[in-house]
C-alpha positions as CSV (number, residue, x, y, z in Angstrom):
1,M,-5.7,-11.9,2.4
2,D,-3.6,-9.0,3.8
3,I,-3.6,-5.6,2.3
4,F,-0.5,-6.1,0.3
5,E,-1.8,-9.3,-1.4
6,K,-5.1,-7.5,-2.1
7,Q,-3.3,-4.7,-3.8
8,Q,-1.2,-7.1,-5.9
9,T,-4.3,-9.1,-6.9
10,I,-6.3,-6.0,-7.8
11,E,-3.5,-4.6,-9.9
12,A,-3.1,-8.0,-11.7
13,I,-6.8,-8.3,-12.4
14,R,-7.0,-4.7,-13.6
15,T,-4.2,-5.4,-16.1
16,I,-6.0,-8.5,-17.4
17,V,-9.3,-6.6,-17.7
18,K,-7.6,-3.9,-19.8
19,A,-6.0,-6.6,-22.0
20,R,-9.4,-8.4,-22.4
21,W,-10.9,-5.2,-23.9
22,F,-8.3,-5.6,-26.7
23,Y,-8.3,-9.3,-27.5
24,A,-12.1,-9.6,-27.1
25,T,-12.5,-6.8,-29.6
26,A,-10.0,-8.5,-31.9
27,V,-12.0,-11.8,-31.8
28,L,-15.2,-9.8,-32.6
29,A,-13.5,-8.0,-35.5
30,Q,-12.2,-11.2,-36.9
31,G,-15.6,-12.8,-36.8
32,I,-17.2,-9.8,-38.6
33,I,-14.5,-9.7,-41.2
34,L,-14.9,-13.5,-41.9
35,K,-18.6,-13.1,-42.1
36,I,-18.3,-10.4,-44.7
37,M,-15.5,-11.8,-46.8
38,F,-16.2,-15.5,-46.3
39,P,-20.0,-15.9,-45.7
40,S,-19.8,-19.7,-45.9
41,S,-17.0,-20.0,-43.3
42,P,-17.8,-22.1,-40.2
43,L,-18.8,-19.4,-37.7
44,P,-21.6,-19.1,-35.0
45,S,-24.8,-17.4,-35.9
46,D,-24.8,-13.6,-36.6
47,L,-26.5,-13.0,-33.3
48,F,-24.2,-15.3,-31.2
49,I,-20.9,-13.4,-31.9
50,P,-22.1,-10.0,-30.7
51,L,-24.0,-11.6,-27.9
52,T,-20.9,-13.4,-26.6
53,F,-18.8,-10.2,-27.1
54,V,-21.4,-8.1,-25.2
55,S,-21.7,-10.7,-22.4
56,V,-17.9,-11.0,-21.9
57,L,-17.3,-7.2,-21.9
58,A,-20.3,-6.5,-19.7
59,L,-18.8,-8.9,-17.1
60,N,-15.4,-7.3,-17.7
61,F,-16.9,-3.9,-17.1
62,S,-18.5,-5.0,-13.8
63,Y,-15.1,-6.2,-12.7
64,W,-13.5,-2.9,-13.7
65,I,-16.2,-0.9,-11.7
66,Y,-15.9,-3.1,-8.6
67,L,-12.1,-2.9,-8.5
68,R,-12.1,0.9,-8.6
69,R,-12.9,0.8,-4.9
70,K,-10.3,1.2,-2.2
71,P,-8.6,-2.1,-1.4
72,E,-9.8,-2.0,2.2
73,N,-13.4,-1.7,0.9
74,I,-13.1,-4.8,-1.3
75,N,-14.3,-8.1,0.3
76,S,-11.5,-10.8,0.3
77,L,-13.9,-13.6,-0.6
78,T,-15.4,-11.6,-3.5
79,L,-11.9,-10.8,-4.7
80,K,-10.9,-14.4,-4.7
81,F,-13.9,-15.3,-6.7
82,I,-13.1,-12.6,-9.3
83,K,-9.6,-13.8,-9.4
84,F,-10.7,-17.4,-10.0
85,S,-13.2,-16.4,-12.7
86,Q,-10.7,-14.5,-14.9
87,V,-9.4,-17.6,-16.7
88,L,-12.7,-19.4,-16.5
89,I,-14.7,-16.9,-18.5
90,D,-12.1,-16.7,-21.2
91,Q,-11.9,-20.5,-21.6
92,L,-15.7,-20.9,-21.5
93,A,-16.2,-18.1,-24.1
94,I,-13.7,-20.0,-26.4
95,V,-15.6,-23.2,-25.9
96,A,-18.9,-21.5,-26.8
97,I,-17.4,-20.0,-30.0
98,I,-15.8,-23.2,-31.1
99,Y,-18.9,-25.3,-30.3
100,F,-21.4,-23.1,-32.1
101,S,-19.1,-22.7,-35.1
102,G,-19.4,-26.5,-35.6
103,T,-15.7,-27.4,-35.7
104,A,-12.7,-27.5,-33.4
105,S,-10.3,-27.1,-36.3
106,K,-10.1,-23.3,-36.0
107,G,-7.3,-20.8,-35.3
108,I,-9.2,-19.5,-32.3
109,V,-8.1,-22.5,-30.3
110,M,-4.8,-20.6,-29.9
111,M,-6.7,-18.2,-27.6
112,Y,-6.4,-21.0,-25.0
113,I,-2.7,-20.1,-24.8
114,V,-3.8,-16.6,-23.9
115,S,-5.8,-17.9,-21.0
116,I,-2.8,-19.9,-19.8
117,M,-0.7,-16.8,-19.9
118,V,-3.3,-15.0,-18.0
119,A,-3.1,-17.7,-15.3
120,S,0.6,-17.0,-15.0
121,V,-0.2,-13.5,-13.9
122,L,-2.7,-14.5,-11.3
123,Y,-1.7,-17.8,-9.9
124,K,1.3,-19.8,-8.8
125,S,2.7,-22.7,-10.8
126,K,0.0,-25.1,-9.5
127,G,-2.7,-22.7,-10.6
128,V,-1.1,-22.5,-14.1
129,A,-0.9,-26.3,-14.3
130,L,-4.6,-26.5,-13.3
131,W,-5.9,-24.1,-15.9
132,S,-3.6,-25.6,-18.5
133,F,-5.1,-29.0,-17.8
134,V,-8.6,-27.5,-18.0
135,A,-7.7,-26.0,-21.4
136,I,-6.4,-29.3,-22.7
137,F,-9.5,-31.1,-21.3
138,L,-12.0,-28.6,-22.9
139,Y,-10.3,-28.6,-26.3
140,S,-9.9,-32.4,-26.3
141,S,-13.6,-32.7,-25.4
142,L,-14.5,-30.5,-28.4
143,V,-12.4,-32.5,-30.7
144,I,-13.9,-35.7,-29.6
145,L,-17.4,-34.3,-29.8
146,E,-16.7,-33.2,-33.4
147,Y,-15.3,-36.6,-34.2
148,F,-18.5,-38.3,-33.1
149,G,-20.7,-35.6,-34.9
150,L,-22.0,-34.1,-31.7
151,L,-21.3,-30.5,-32.6
152,P,-23.9,-28.4,-34.4
153,A,-24.0,-29.6,-38.0
154,L,-22.4,-27.4,-40.7
155,S,-24.2,-26.6,-43.9
156,P,-22.9,-28.5,-47.0
157,E,-21.9,-25.1,-48.5
158,A,-19.9,-24.2,-45.5
159,A,-18.3,-27.7,-45.3
160,S,-17.3,-27.5,-49.0
161,Q,-15.9,-24.0,-49.0
162,S,-14.2,-23.9,-45.7
163,P,-10.4,-23.9,-45.7
164,Y,-10.4,-26.1,-42.5
165,K,-10.4,-29.9,-42.5
166,F,-13.2,-31.1,-40.4
167,L,-12.7,-33.8,-37.7
168,K,-15.9,-35.8,-38.0
169,G,-15.0,-39.4,-38.6
170,E,-11.3,-38.5,-39.3
171,L,-9.5,-40.5,-36.7
172,N,-6.0,-39.7,-38.0
173,F,-6.6,-36.0,-38.2
174,V,-8.2,-36.1,-34.7
175,K,-5.1,-37.7,-33.3
176,Y,-3.0,-35.1,-35.1
177,Q,-5.1,-32.3,-33.6
178,L,-5.0,-33.7,-30.1
179,I,-1.3,-34.3,-30.1
180,G,-0.2,-31.2,-32.0
181,V,-2.4,-28.6,-30.4
182,N,-2.2,-30.0,-26.9
183,F,1.6,-30.0,-27.3
184,Y,1.4,-26.3,-27.8
185,F,-0.7,-26.0,-24.7
186,V,1.8,-28.0,-22.6
187,A,4.7,-25.8,-23.9
188,A,2.7,-22.7,-23.1
189,A,2.0,-24.2,-19.6
190,V,5.7,-24.7,-18.9
191,Y,6.5,-21.2,-20.1
192,A,3.6,-19.7,-18.1
193,G,4.7,-21.7,-15.0
194,Y,8.2,-20.3,-15.3
195,L,6.8,-16.8,-15.6
196,A,4.5,-17.4,-12.6
197,S,7.6,-18.5,-10.5
198,I,9.4,-15.3,-11.5
199,F,6.3,-13.2,-10.6
200,M,6.0,-14.9,-7.3
201,K,9.7,-14.3,-6.5
202,R,9.3,-10.7,-7.3
203,E,6.2,-10.4,-5.2
204,K,8.0,-12.1,-2.4
205,R,10.9,-9.7,-2.6
206,L,8.5,-6.8,-2.8
207,Q,6.6,-8.1,0.2
208,E,9.9,-8.4,2.2
209,K,10.8,-4.8,1.2
210,T,7.3,-3.7,2.1
211,D,7.5,-5.4,5.5
212,E,10.9,-3.9,6.1
213,A,9.6,-0.5,5.2
214,I,6.6,-0.9,7.5
215,K,8.9,-2.0,10.3
216,K,11.1,1.1,9.7
217,S,8.0,3.3,9.6
218,Q,6.8,1.8,12.9
219,L,10.3,2.3,14.4
220,L,10.3,5.9,13.1
221,T,6.9,6.5,14.6
222,L,8.1,5.1,17.9
223,Q,11.2,7.3,17.8
224,T,9.0,10.3,16.9
225,Q,6.7,9.6,19.9
226,E,9.7,9.2,22.2
227,L,11.2,12.4,20.8
228,T,7.9,14.2,21.3
229,K,7.7,12.9,24.9
230,T,11.3,14.0,25.5
231,Q,10.6,17.4,24.0
232,G,7.6,17.7,26.3
233,E,9.7,16.8,29.3
234,L,12.4,19.2,28.3
235,Q,9.8,21.9,27.8
236,S,8.4,21.1,31.2
237,S,11.9,21.3,32.7
238,L,12.6,24.6,31.0
239,T,9.3,25.9,32.3
240,K,10.2,24.8,35.8
241,S,13.8,26.2,35.4
242,D,12.3,29.5,34.2
243,T,10.1,29.6,37.3
244,A,13.0,28.8,39.5
245,R,15.1,31.5,37.8
246,K,12.3,34.0,38.3
247,A,12.1,32.9,42.0
248,A,15.8,33.2,42.4
249,T,15.8,36.7,40.8
250,Q,13.0,37.8,43.1
251,A,14.9,36.4,46.1
252,R,18.1,38.2,45.0
253,D,16.2,41.5,44.5
254,E,14.6,41.1,48.0
255,A,18.0,40.3,49.5
256,Q,19.5,43.4,47.9
257,K,16.6,45.4,49.2
258,A,17.0,44.0,52.7
259,N,20.8,44.7,52.5
260,L,20.1,48.3,51.5
261,E,17.7,48.7,54.4
262,L,20.2,47.0,56.8
263,K,23.0,49.2,55.6
264,K,20.8,52.3,56.1
265,K,20.1,51.2,59.6
266,I,23.8,50.5,60.3
267,D,24.6,53.9,59.0
268,E,22.0,55.4,61.3
269,L,23.4,53.4,64.2
270,E,26.9,54.5,63.5
271,K,25.8,58.1,63.3
272,F,23.9,57.8,66.5
273,Y,26.9,56.1,68.1
274,K,29.2,58.9,67.1
275,I,26.9,61.5,68.4
276,T,26.3,59.7,71.7
277,V,30.0,58.8,72.2
278,G,31.1,62.3,71.3
279,R,28.8,63.9,73.9
280,E,29.9,61.5,76.6
281,V,33.6,62.3,75.9
282,K,32.9,66.0,76.0
283,M,31.0,65.6,79.3
284,A,33.9,63.6,80.8
285,E,36.3,66.3,79.7
286,M,34.1,69.0,81.1
287,K,33.9,67.1,84.5
288,K,37.7,66.8,84.4
289,R,38.1,70.5,83.7
290,I,35.7,71.4,86.5
291,K,37.7,69.3,88.9
292,E,40.9,70.9,87.9
293,L,39.4,74.4,88.3
294,E,38.0,73.5,91.7
295,K,41.5,72.2,92.8
296,N,43.1,75.4,91.5
297,K,40.6,77.5,93.4
298,D,41.2,75.6,96.6
299,K,45.0,76.2,96.2
300,E,44.5,79.9,95.8
301,E,42.3,80.2,98.8
302,T,44.8,78.3,100.9
303,S,47.7,80.4,99.9
């Protein structure tokens, strides 16, 4: 049972548990009212009705407490058992009430239809068919037991004042009950099966959308991881680029400094060259002048 199926099952059971608070209370209230207004009506003992009510609601409350856990903390096998027991406890409670009231000719038999509707919420069409068959079997068994006088005996006062027609020894009425009531059960089963198919289709579509959302989420997570990785690489590249830029700036500054020093040395060399060359030129001129003077002196002495 995957997490989606768990969540769907838990939500369905919670809904049924809430509904059971209502209709179990309604059955109890009906029993109390009938006991007060019609003391001789065929009902279970004064102790049995509240005992059944308390037992069912105590079990209901235990389901409610257990299902308040997080879905991942709920055991799948336990959840399946709780799911299976939802219809079972309702049908067995109805059996007990009918049996100990002494007659199957009671309006409470319609509560079997409620259990069939509950099955449509929890199970697929096959599950609805199964629990519908169980309802038909249980009710038919009660009718047959009453026909043979195997239900608890009613007091003569209750039998005489009851508005119901009892089934003991009444073959025609037994046939009428079996055909009439079970026909309602079959009709309810068909309707519940149709509802179950609708619920299953909705759950299937929801499951498909959930799977699609999960895939998109996984894809988004992957894209986010790739984007984070790319961002890291880009940050690393920017860091390296910044380092290279600083190194280039430093090299440029050093080159400019070297150029300045080189220019300074060149200027010094040019100045030195000018001084040196100028002195050599002057010395050559002086030598030339001395030679001219010497020539002029020799000419004067000769003449």
